[in-house]
C-alpha positions, 0 to 999 in steps of 0.5 A: 849105266847105258844101253843102246839099241837099234831098230831095225838093225839091218837097213838098206842104203838111204834108209834110217834106223832108230837108236834108243839110248837108256841111261840109269844111275847105279841104283837103277834110277834114270838119270836127270832129264836133259842129260847129254848123250854123245853119239858117233858112228863110223858109217852113216850119220847120227846127231852129235848129242841127244838129251834124255827125257824124264825116263832117262831115255833118248832117241836118235836117227841113224841115216844110213847114207849111200854106202853099204857096210856095218855101222858101229854106233857109240854112245857116251855119257860121262864115263859110260860107253856103249855101242851097237851095230847096224848092218847097211845093205845095198839091196839093188835089183840083180836078177829077173826070172821069167816063167810061163805056164804052159810053155806051148799052146795048141794051134787053136790058141789059148792063154799063158800065165807069166810070172817075173820074179825080181831078186836083189844081190842077196837073192831075196825077192824084191817087192815094189819093182816095176816090170813090163812084159812084151811079146812077139805073138798075141796080146798081154792083159797089161797091154805092155804097161807097168806091173809092180811086183807084189810082196812075194817079188813076183809080177804077173801078166796073162798072154792071150793068143787067138785061134787065128794067130795060133793057126797062122804061127803053128809049128813056130816058137816066139819069145816073151820078155820081162823087163825091170828098172830099179834105181837106174839098173835095168834087167831083162828075162826071156822065155821061149814059147811054142805053138804046136802043129794041128796034130799036136807036135 
């Protein structure tokens, strides 16, 4: 009897999944050490053959490659055959969403918290994405350097607008941009901020 499992069962392109094969006799005892297990897959790469250890277990690595899809891995030993599937996904950067809090400042200036959320093709948040912020007015705590998204997929920065700058730009709007590049894909997001007149309009 053969069993085959994949961990993880979902990987990104270019990643790996560990395949665990267990081979037992009809009485439930492990097969002899060194028993050959033959492997094939219709997507990605696996070694052609692995050998069991004293527990009747063998491990192999599925290399996902650069194509997305569902890989069907087949293990064969003697007359026993078993298969498992691994989903290979292409989680490329697809979108960047920029928010600002607040979206308007008084003519005396102030600070704005910026949050840029990176999402993949599946709409999932992407950690570890390098993001840069730029602004037409004021100064950024990052000074325009790279800010990496956290585990929540969000990169954060703080915009500071001095009283002198705010007074000079009172009654006008300006833009702040977030830009991200991941695996050669570039995505931008903009938000428009306003500096109020001295009377609060």
